[in-house]
N, C-alpha and C positions, 0 to 999 in steps of 0.2 A: 504493500500500500504506500502510495506517495505521501510523504510527510508534509504537513502544512509548513509554510515559511516561518522563520523565527519571528518575523514581525507579526504574523497572524496569531501565532501561539502567544506572543507577548500581549497582543490586544485582547485575546481571550482571558489571559490571566488578569489583565487590568480590569476587565469587565467584572470578573469574579471578586477581585479585591474591592472594587467600588461597591459591589452589592454587600460585602461583608463589613466594609468600613465607611458606610455612607456618611457617618458623622465626622470623620477625620480626613477632610479633603487636603490635597497639597496646598501649602500656603501660596497666596497670590503674590506676585512681584509688586514691589512698591516703585512707582516711577522715580527715576533719578532727578534731582533738582537741576536747574540750569547751571552751567559752569559760570565761574566769576566773569564779570564783564570784560576784564582785561584779557583773560584767556580766550574768550569768544572772539574778541577783536583780532588777536594774533592768529587764531586758527582761520578766521574768515579771510584774512589777508593771504594766508598760505593757499587756501582752497581757490580763491579767486571767484569771479562771477561764473555761475552755472546757468546756462541758457539765458545769458544776458542779464541775470538778476543776482543780487546778493542773497545768500541763504539766510533764513530766519535764525534767531537765537536758539530756538528749539532744535532746528536741523543741525546747526553747528555743534550744539552740545551733544547730540546723539552721535555725531561723527567723531569729534575730538575726544569725547568721553567714553567711547566704545570699549567694551571689555573683551575677554576671550570668547564669551558667548553673549551676543547682544540681540535683544528683541526690541524693535522700534514699532510701537503701535501708532499707526498713522490713520486718522479718520478719513472719511470720504472727501476727496478734493483737497487734501492737505499737502500733496506733493511727495508721494511715496517714491516715484521714479527719480525725481530730482534729488532726493536724499541719497539714493543709491549712487547716482552719478557723482554727487558731491563727495561721497565716501571714497570712491575710486580716485577722484582727483586728489584727495587728501593722501591716500596711500602712495600714489605716484610722486606727488610733490615732496613728501617727507621721506621718500625712498624706502618705505617699509616693504614695498614689493615691486617687482618688475611686472610688466603687462602679462607675461607668460605665467606668473604665479597667482593670478586672480581669475576666478571663475564666477560668473553670474548665472543663476538658474531661475527660469521662469516656467510657467505652465502651458503657454501656447506659443507657437512659432511666431505669431504676429507680435506678441509682447516682447519676445526675445529679440526679434529683428529690430523693433522700435528702440529697445534698450541699447542694442549694439550701435545704432546710428547716433543716438543721443550721447553716448559715451564718447564716440569718435568726434562728434561736433564740439564737445566741451573740453576734451583732453588731448585730441589729436592722436590718440593711441587706439590700436585695435585690441579690444579685450574680448575674450571668449564669453559670449552670452548665448545660452542655448536652453532648450527644454530638457527636462529630466530624461525623456525618451531619447533625445539626440545624444545626451551623455551616455545613456545606457547602450545605444548602438555603437558609439565610439569605443566603449569598453569591450563590447562583444567582438567587434571587428579587429581590435588590437590584440586579442587573445587567440587562443587555439581554434576558435570557431569563426575565424575571420571571413571565410567565403560564403557563409550562409546568407541567403537572400531574405529580405523582409517580405512577409506574407501580407498582402493587402487586406485591411480590415473589412472592406466591402465584400471582397471575395470570400472571406471566412464567414461573414454573416450570410452571404448568398448560399454557401454550402449548408449551413444550419437550416435556413429556410427551405431549400430544395429537399433536404432529407425529411424535414417535418411534413412538407406537402406530399411527398411520396408515401411515407408511412401512413398518413391520414387517409390517403386514397386507397391504399393497397392492403394495409394490415388491420384486420378487424379489431383485435385486442387493443391496439394502439389508438384506433379511432374511438373506441368506447371510453378509453382512459381520457382522451382529449375532451370529449363531450362532458364527461364527469367533472373535469377540472374547469370547464367553462362556466357552467351554471346549472342549478337544478332544473330550471325551466327548459333549457336546451336539451339536457339529458332526457327529461321527460318527453319532450317533443320528438326527438330523433333517436333515442336510445334503442328502441326495439328495431326500427328500420335499419339502423346502422350495423346490425349484426349480419346483414345480408351481403354476400360477395359483390353483387351488382349495385350496391347503394351509391347514389349520386349525391355528392356534397351539395348542401343548399346554398350555393354561392349568391343567390338573390335575396338571402335572409340577412338583413342589416345587422341584427344581433349576433348571428353566427360569425359574420365577417369581422365585427369589432372584437369579439372574444378571441377569435383565431389570431388576429393581429397582435392582441395583447399577450397571448400565450407565446407566440414566436419571439416577441420583443423581450419578454421576461426570460425566456430560455437563453437568448443571445446574451443578455446582461449577466445572468447567473454564470454562464460559461466564461465570460470575460473576467468576472470576479474570482472564479475558481482558479483561472490561470494567474491572475495578479497575486493571489494568495498562495499559489503553489499547492493546491489541494485538489485531489481527484474525487471520483464518485464514491469510492469506499470511504475516503476521509470525510466526505459530506454525510454519508450514512451514519458514521460514528458520531459526528458533530450533532446531527439531528437527534439521535437517541439520547445524547447527553443534555442538549439545550433546546430541543424542539418544543417542549412544553405542550400546550393544548393543540399546537399545529403539527405534532409529530406525524399524524396520519396523513394529512394533506401533503406534508413534505415528502413522505415516502412515495406517494403517487407522483408528485412533481419530479422527483428524482428518477422514477421509472420513465417518465416522459423525456427528461433531459439526457439520460444516459446514452442512447443511440446518437443523439445530436452532438453530444460532447465527443463521442468516439469519432464521428465523422469530421468534426472540427480538428481533432488531433491528427487524424489520417491525412487531412488536407496539407498540413505543413510538414508532417514527418516524411511524406513521400518526396518532398523537395529539400528536406533537411533545412527548412527555413526558420526564421525567427519571427514569432508572432508578436504583435504590438503589446497585448496585455502581459505576455510573459517576459518581455524584454528586460524589465527592471530586475526580475528574479534572476534571469540569466546573468545580468551584469553583476549582481551581488555575488553569485557563485564565482565569477571570474576574478573579482577583487579578492575574495577570501582565499582563492587558490593562488593568489599572487601572479596571475596571468596578465595583470595590468597594474602599472605603478603610476599613481597620479603625481603631478608636479606642483600642486597648489598649496599656497600659504594662507590664502584668504578665499573663503567661499561665501558668496552673498546669495540669499534666496528672497525673491520678490513674491508677493502674495502668499506669505507663509501660512495664512489661515487655510489655504487649500491643500496643505500637506496630507498625504495618505501614509499609512503604516509602511508599505513597501518602499516608498520614497525616503521616508525617515530611515529605514534600515540601510538603504544604499548610502546615505550620508554617514551613517554610523560606521558602516564597513570601511568607507574611505578614511574616516578619522582614526579608526583602529589601525589601519595600515600606516598612516602618517598624519599626525594631527594638524589641524589648521584652525585659524580664527574664523568663527561663524558669525555672520551679520545678517539678521533676518528682519524683513520689513513686512508688515501685514496689518490686518484689522479684524479682530475677533467678531466685530459687529457685522462683517460681510462674509462670514463662513456659510456658504449655501450649496456645497456640492457633496453632501453625504452620499447621495445616490451614485457618485463616481468614486467613492472610497475616501473622501476627505474626512479627517478626524479632528474635530474642533479641540479635543483634549491635547493635541500636540502643540497648540498655541496657548491654551489656558494653563497647562501644566509645564510650560517651557523650562522653568528652572529645575523642576524635578527630573525632566527627561534628559537634560544635558549636564546635570550636576557633576558627573564623573569627569567632565572635561574642564573643570576649573570654574572661576568666578563668572557670574552672570549679572548683567545689568539690563534694565528695561527703561526705555525712554518713550515719551509720548509727543506726538506732533498734533496740535489741536487747532491751528489757524487755517481756516479755509476761506477762499474767495469764490468758490464755485456757487454756493447758494446762500440765501439770506438768513438773517438771524431767526426769524419766526419759524422757518422750516428747520433750521438747525435745532431749535429748542423743542419743537414738536416731535421730530424724528428721533432725537436723542432721548427724550422722555419716554417715547414709545418703545424703543429697542431696549432701554434699560429697565423695563419691567422684569426682564430676566436678570436676576441678581447674580447669576453665575458668570456673567460677562464682566470685563474690566470697565470701571467707571471712567468715562472721558468727558471733558467739558469743552466741546468744540465752540469756536466763536469766529465771527466775521469782523474784521477791523472796522468796517463801516458802521456808523451808528444811525443810519437813516431808518425812519419808520417804514415798515413794509408789510404787505399783505400777500404772503407767498402761497397760501393754501385756500382752496375753496371746494366745497362739496356741491356737486350737481346731482339732482335726484330725478327719479322717474319710477312709476309703478310698473310700467311696461317697457319692453325693449324699444318700441317706437318713441316713447317719451324720452328715454335716455339718449337715443340717437339725436332727437331734436335738440336736446340740451347741449350736446357736443357741438352740433352745427352752429347753434346760436353763439357759443363761445368762440368758435373758429372765426366767425364774422367780425368779432371784436378785436382779434389779434392783429398785430402788424402784418402787412401783406408778404413780407419776406422772412417771417419768423421761422425758426426751426422747431418742429413739433414731434414728440414721440408719443405714439399710442401704445401703451403697455398692457399686456394680458398676462394672466397666470399660466394659461395654456394657449396654444396656437388657435384653438377653436374660439377664443374670445374675439378674434377678428370678425366673427359672424355678426356681432353687434353692429358693425359698420356695413358689412357686405349684404346682409339680408334685410335691412330696414331702410335702405336708401330708396324711398318711393319715387323721388324726383330726379334720380340720377345725378346727385350733387358731387359724388366722389367717384374717381376712377382708381381702382385698386389693382395693382400688378401682383397677381398671386405668386409669381416666381420670386420677385425681389421684395415684396411687401411694401413697396413705395406707394404712396397715396397722393393723388392729385385732387385738390379741392378746386373745382372748376371756377368758382367765384374769385379765387385767389391762386392762380396757377403757379406763381413764384414761391408760394409757401412750401418749405421743405418738410414733408410729413412722411413718417415711416412707422410701421407696426413691428413690434417684436415682443418676445416673452421677457418677463422680468429677469430670468436667468441670463438671457443673451445680452441684456442691456448693461450688465455690470461693467464698470469702467468707462461708460459713455456719458455724455451730457448734452442736453438740448435746452433751448430757451423755455419751452413749455412742455409739460408732460400731462397726459390724460391717463389715469389708471382705470382701465375699462372694467375690471372685474373686482368690484367691491361688494360681492354678494356672498351668501352662505352656501351650504350644500356641498355635494360631492366634488364638483369642479369649481368650487368657490375659492376665496382667498381669506383664510387659510384653506388649502386643499384638504379634503377629507378622504381622498383615495388612498386606501391602505397599501403598504408594500406587500409584494408576494412574500409570504412568511419564510420560504426557503432562502430568498435573497437576503432577508433580514439577518440570517445567521452569518452572512459573509460581510455585512457592512458594520461600521463602527456602531457602538451601542447607542440606542435612542436616548436622548436627554430626558431627564425627569420632568422638566417643565413642559406642559402641553404646547404643541405647535412652536417649539423653540426655533427650529430652523425656518419655518414659514414666517415667523416674526422677523427674522433677520433678512429674509428675502423681500418682505414688504418694506423694510428699511432701505434696502438697496433700491427698490423701485421708487421710493419717496425721494431719494437723494440723487436722482438723475437730472434734476431740474435746476436751471439757473435762475428763472424768473418766477414762474407760477406753476403750481401743481394742482390739478383738478381730480378729485375723487368722483368717479361716476357710480353713484349709489343705487342699488336695487332696493327701492323702498318697501317692497313686499317681503324681501328676505335679505336684509343687509348682512354684510360680513360682521362677525363678532369684533373684528378690529375697528369697524366703524363705531360700534357702541363704545369701545374703549376711548377712541379719539373724542367722541361726542360727550362722554360722561366725565372724563378725567384729564384730557390733554388740551384740546382746542375746540370747545363747544361753539365759539363764535363763528366758525367757518360753516356751520350747518344752518345758517339763516334760510328759512324757506324750505328746508329739507327735513321733514319730520320722520323719525324712525318709529316703527311699531314697538310694542313692549318686547323685552328680551327674556328668553327662557332662563330662569335661575338655575335650572338643572344642568343644561348643556351649553348655553351661550348662544344658541341659534335664535331666530325671531319667533315670536308667537303670532298666530293668525286667528282672526275671529271666525268661529265656526258655529254651526247650529245643530242641535240634536234633532234629527229627522228634518221636517220642514217647518218646525215650530219656531218662529222668530223670537218668542219669549224665552226660549231655552238656549240662549247664546252662551258660548264659553270660548276661552282661548285655548288653542291646541298648538303644540310645538311643530314647527316646520321640519324638525329633524325626525318626525315620525317615519318609520316604526322604530328607529334606533332609540329615540327618546319619546316616552309616552306621557310627558308632563301635561297636565291640563289645569286650568284656573277658571273659576267662575267669574263672569262679568259682574262688576259691582253696580 
């Protein structure tokens, strides 16, 4: 049986320890104070201007006061990348390192390329800035597995899909298992007929197509995480028996479904002796531990550190064990939103504990932002800090101008909400940049399906939107996840509703996938809260919440009741269920109007009722 990776085993142990020692959390780091003014001035003179600007006192203190392990918590729009460029300028100017001894790691090729160009522009030096996977590939190719080709991820997913489709069509037992895992309704509808050899799949059934797509995507994701964590089907079975809990039965069936797909996935790259993208980090760790690769670095900088996963952490750890280096990490725990991809927020929250064997640790904060205005800073900060597990940060904008950066737009129907959006677009400057944000891609339907007069042209491929009354306005739709790191003048948050595909989303993880992901935080909707914060902070001038007044998001109640009630003028919210947080709706027992009561919109999951007064 394939052994799970050390990082995966460590994360399992950490989960168990947290369950046993929930009262004794690792101590949070205390932010370091600013350096003395004289020292800041000297350091700023050494660093010089970065991107034509002097660095702030906070940025210079983080750079010149850095320790062997440094965590810089930088809020949205506070200049994370500028701080990294400044730190490199400092290392080069003080001759602490040569360009070849510095490595910058990021999470996307786009951000790594951007970092590389900005470093070159400010320092005139070429510094290696790459993704973790690019580093992993370099390590693999520099070792004994040099000639192995990379297996394209789309091709691998295609193999999984094709295998699933073939088994669904040809294998009766597999087909019955798939229907059983889809839903009770579909199994009841097709279960008996599906036992026939000549059964035709109901490809015109919308529900079947949706569930089939979901099963395939879940299987693909599970296989990727199995590879990332170096754990095979037998290892998953053992893990399920230990930790599956009430889902152990479904997980066994899901593993039956996944096993032939996983084997097809492995066969696909084993036949070509390739390197698959999800397994690349694990391969690189093995190469480092076998000393097939020797790194030259004295300083390693990690951007967006809140996105770290356990395998990436283990790769950095393996490199340090081989030859230690100074670690400088920049990130924002408030913007940790990628658990589904393996990111573990505890790697930033427990930074000192995780790196304590490598010497002293300092934490700095950068809190000055010019991206958005103070009212939005205050509201978004108060909202995200309802989660007391996060680091307290007090962001501020140097401008003291009075501003009104948030506004709720309401509507009981989709048509009313669409009209409210159009009314606001008519008031905006004709060349404004506008972001329409959804929790899911399907939230674009609010615009595409309710445009009775053809006011908007939507390019389905690029998600660019043209408002025909103001064709020069730059309007684009994207999901909140995809918007991270971007900014626009005006932002419309389209999905401020409750329910399954609301915000916060109530769609549960596939339980088997949950065994492979970092532990779920104790606070309800903790990551959804951070995602909502990311969505709120994309805006430079004004943020519009598009509120479903029949079933508002529980986040809307929070903003209304405790944070910024003044933005809801003219937008009345229905009563909130005290049991689950969803909206209450007026109902009648039978057809008797005198027997009115409030029932929860979360029914049947929540059965709370309340008599009308």
